[in-house]
C-alpha positions as CSV (number, residue, x, y, z in Angstrom):
1,M,7.5,5.7,12.8
2,L,6.1,8.9,11.2
3,A,9.6,10.3,10.8
4,L,10.7,7.1,9.0
5,M,7.6,7.2,6.7
6,L,8.6,10.8,5.7
7,L,12.3,10.2,5.5
8,L,12.2,7.2,3.2
9,P,10.3,8.7,0.3
10,L,12.4,11.9,0.6
11,T,15.6,9.9,0.4
12,F,14.3,8.0,-2.7
13,Y,13.5,11.3,-4.4
14,L,16.7,13.1,-3.6
15,I,18.9,10.2,-4.7
16,R,17.6,10.4,-8.2
17,R,17.0,14.1,-8.3
18,D,20.0,14.9,-10.4
19,A,19.1,12.4,-13.0
20,Y,16.1,12.3,-15.4
21,V,13.1,13.9,-13.6
22,G,10.9,10.8,-14.4
23,Q,13.3,8.6,-12.4
24,S,13.1,10.8,-9.3
25,V,9.3,10.9,-9.4
26,R,9.1,7.1,-9.9
27,S,11.6,6.6,-7.0
28,L,9.4,8.9,-4.9
29,L,6.4,6.7,-5.6
30,L,8.4,3.7,-4.7
31,G,9.3,5.3,-1.4
32,I,5.7,6.2,-0.6
33,S,4.5,2.7,-1.4
34,W,7.2,1.1,0.7
35,A,6.6,3.4,3.6
36,V,2.8,2.9,3.8
37,S,3.1,-0.9,3.2
38,T,5.7,-1.2,6.0
39,A,3.6,0.9,8.4
40,A,0.6,-1.3,7.6
41,L,2.7,-4.5,8.1
42,F,4.0,-3.5,11.5
43,A,0.6,-2.1,12.7
44,T,-1.0,-5.4,11.9
45,S,1.8,-7.5,13.5
46,A,1.7,-5.3,16.6
47,A,-2.1,-5.8,17.0
48,R,-2.1,-9.5,16.5
49,E,-2.3,-10.4,20.2
50,L,-4.8,-7.7,20.9
51,E,-7.3,-8.7,18.2
52,P,-8.8,-11.8,19.9
53,R,-9.5,-9.8,23.0
54,L,-11.2,-7.1,20.9
55,R,-13.3,-9.9,19.4
56,L,-14.3,-11.1,22.8
57,A,-15.2,-7.5,23.7
58,G,-17.7,-7.4,20.9
59,Y,-15.8,-6.0,17.9
60,R,-16.4,-7.7,14.6
61,P,-13.6,-8.5,12.2
62,H,-14.6,-5.8,9.8
63,H,-14.4,-3.2,12.6
64,L,-10.7,-4.1,13.1
65,Y,-9.4,-4.3,9.6
66,L,-11.5,-1.4,8.1
67,G,-10.6,0.9,11.0
68,R,-6.9,0.1,10.6
69,M,-7.1,0.5,6.8
70,L,-8.9,3.8,7.0
71,G,-6.3,5.1,9.5
72,L,-3.5,4.0,7.2
73,W,-5.1,5.6,4.2
74,V,-5.5,8.9,6.0
75,A,-1.9,8.7,7.2
76,G,-0.7,7.8,3.8
77,L,-2.5,10.8,2.2
78,A,-1.0,13.0,4.9
79,I,2.5,11.8,4.0
80,A,1.9,12.0,0.2
81,L,0.6,15.6,0.3
82,P,3.9,17.4,1.2
83,F,5.7,15.3,-1.4
84,F,3.2,16.3,-4.1
85,L,3.9,19.9,-3.2
86,L,7.6,19.2,-3.4
87,V,7.2,17.8,-6.9
88,A,5.0,20.7,-8.0
89,F,7.6,23.2,-6.9
90,D,10.8,21.3,-7.8
91,A,9.9,19.4,-11.1
92,P,8.6,21.6,-13.9
93,D,6.6,20.5,-17.0
94,L,4.8,17.6,-15.4
95,R,1.1,16.7,-15.5
96,Y,0.7,17.3,-11.8
97,G,-2.8,15.8,-11.7
98,G,-1.3,12.6,-12.9
99,V,1.3,12.7,-10.1
100,A,-1.5,13.1,-7.6
101,V,-3.4,10.2,-9.0
102,A,-0.3,8.0,-9.0
103,M,0.4,8.9,-5.3
104,L,-3.3,8.1,-4.5
105,C,-2.9,4.7,-6.1
106,C,0.2,4.0,-4.2
107,V,-1.5,4.8,-0.9
108,A,-4.7,2.9,-1.8
109,V,-2.9,-0.3,-2.7
110,A,-0.1,-0.1,-0.1
111,A,-2.4,-0.1,3.0
112,P,-4.3,-3.4,2.3
113,L,-1.1,-5.0,0.9
114,G,0.8,-4.4,4.2
115,I,-2.2,-5.5,6.3
116,L,-2.5,-8.7,4.2
117,I,1.2,-9.5,4.6
118,G,1.1,-8.8,8.3
119,A,-2.0,-11.0,8.7
120,L,-0.6,-14.0,6.8
121,L,3.0,-13.9,8.1
122,P,3.4,-13.9,11.9
123,R,7.0,-12.8,11.9
124,E,7.7,-9.1,11.0
125,L,11.1,-9.8,9.4
126,E,9.5,-12.3,6.9
127,G,6.9,-9.7,6.0
128,T,9.5,-7.1,5.5
129,L,11.4,-9.3,3.1
130,L,8.1,-10.0,1.2
131,L,7.7,-6.3,0.7
132,T,10.6,-6.4,-1.7
133,I,8.0,-7.0,-4.3
134,V,7.6,-3.2,-4.2
135,T,11.2,-2.8,-5.3
136,V,11.1,-5.7,-7.8
137,Q,8.2,-4.3,-9.7
138,M,10.1,-1.0,-10.2
139,L,12.9,-2.9,-11.8
140,I,11.0,-5.0,-14.3
141,D,9.8,-3.8,-17.7
142,P,6.4,-2.1,-17.2
143,A,5.4,-3.0,-20.7
144,G,5.8,-6.7,-20.0
145,T,2.8,-8.9,-19.3
146,G,4.2,-9.9,-15.9
147,A,4.4,-6.3,-14.8
148,K,0.7,-6.0,-14.9
149,L,0.4,-8.6,-12.2
150,T,2.4,-6.5,-9.7
151,P,0.3,-4.4,-7.2
152,F,1.8,-1.0,-8.0
153,W,1.9,-1.2,-11.8
154,S,-0.8,1.4,-11.8
155,S,1.5,4.1,-10.3
156,R,4.2,3.4,-12.9
157,E,1.7,3.6,-15.8
158,I,0.2,6.9,-14.5
159,A,3.7,8.3,-13.8
160,T,4.6,7.6,-17.4
161,W,1.6,9.6,-18.5
162,A,2.4,12.4,-16.1
163,V,6.2,12.7,-16.9
164,D,6.5,11.7,-20.5
165,H,3.2,13.2,-21.7
166,T,2.0,10.0,-23.3
167,D,-1.6,9.5,-24.5
168,D,-4.5,9.2,-22.1
169,E,-4.6,5.4,-22.4
170,Y,-1.8,5.2,-19.9
171,L,-3.9,7.2,-17.4
172,A,-7.0,5.1,-18.0
173,R,-5.2,1.8,-17.8
174,G,-3.3,2.8,-14.6
175,S,-6.4,4.1,-12.9
176,L,-8.4,1.0,-13.7
177,H,-5.6,-1.2,-12.5
178,G,-5.2,0.7,-9.3
179,L,-8.9,0.5,-8.5
180,A,-9.1,-3.2,-9.3
181,V,-6.1,-4.1,-7.2
182,T,-7.3,-2.0,-4.3
183,V,-10.8,-3.6,-4.3
184,G,-9.2,-7.1,-4.7
185,M,-6.8,-6.5,-1.8
186,V,-9.6,-5.3,0.5
187,V,-11.7,-8.4,-0.4
188,V,-8.8,-10.7,0.4
189,V,-8.1,-8.9,3.6
190,A,-11.7,-9.2,4.6
191,A,-11.7,-13.0,3.9
192,V,-8.4,-13.5,5.8
193,F,-9.6,-11.6,8.9
194,S,-13.0,-13.2,8.9
195,L,-11.4,-16.7,8.9
196,R,-8.6,-15.8,11.4
197,L,-10.8,-14.0,13.9
198,R,-14.0,-16.1,13.6
199,R,-15.5,-17.1,16.9
200,R,-15.3,-20.7,17.8
201,R,-18.1,-22.4,19.7
202,H,-17.1,-23.4,23.2
203,L,-17.3,-27.1,24.0
204,R,-20.1,-27.9,26.4
205,H,-19.5,-30.7,28.9
206,L,-22.7,-32.7,29.3
207,P,-23.3,-34.5,32.6
208,L,-22.8,-38.2,32.5
209,G,-25.7,-40.5,33.0
């Protein structure tokens, strides 16, 4: 799984490396988002049968989803770091701070997104198909109103600031969007897990007569 999470972003970056540098950076962000989202999806699906037992053992729902989310965030940052160094050495004349913030937004949003999809859809293949939203949002016009409703719009906006040296509004808008989407995703994940893993009172059989 770790090798796949490293190979996918690298492939995305190398495919577009000979073209405009901005396209290679945006493709890399797509790869990171897809890798972390997919890892979160499969981790959630794999733990589905174990979670009720952990609840019976005394773990609360927030212990389960926050622990998983923190682990995925750490893994995502560990994956993003070597790719940030790759961009820093391979792609000149970029705002590297912006590249780092864009990668941070990708990881921050991707983990709860994948967990949410894995919690809502019981079958992994269906969840994988749903993750095509990561690809779709990279194809639509980022200036359009609909693009702002996609989860990773922040990374594209910040990448534009980092690559094209646009004004600081791009950085501000992207950072605010990434923070808002991350918080929103975490809140929704908390609600879904609290409902799905709530304890049900056992029926008590009263004696007759």
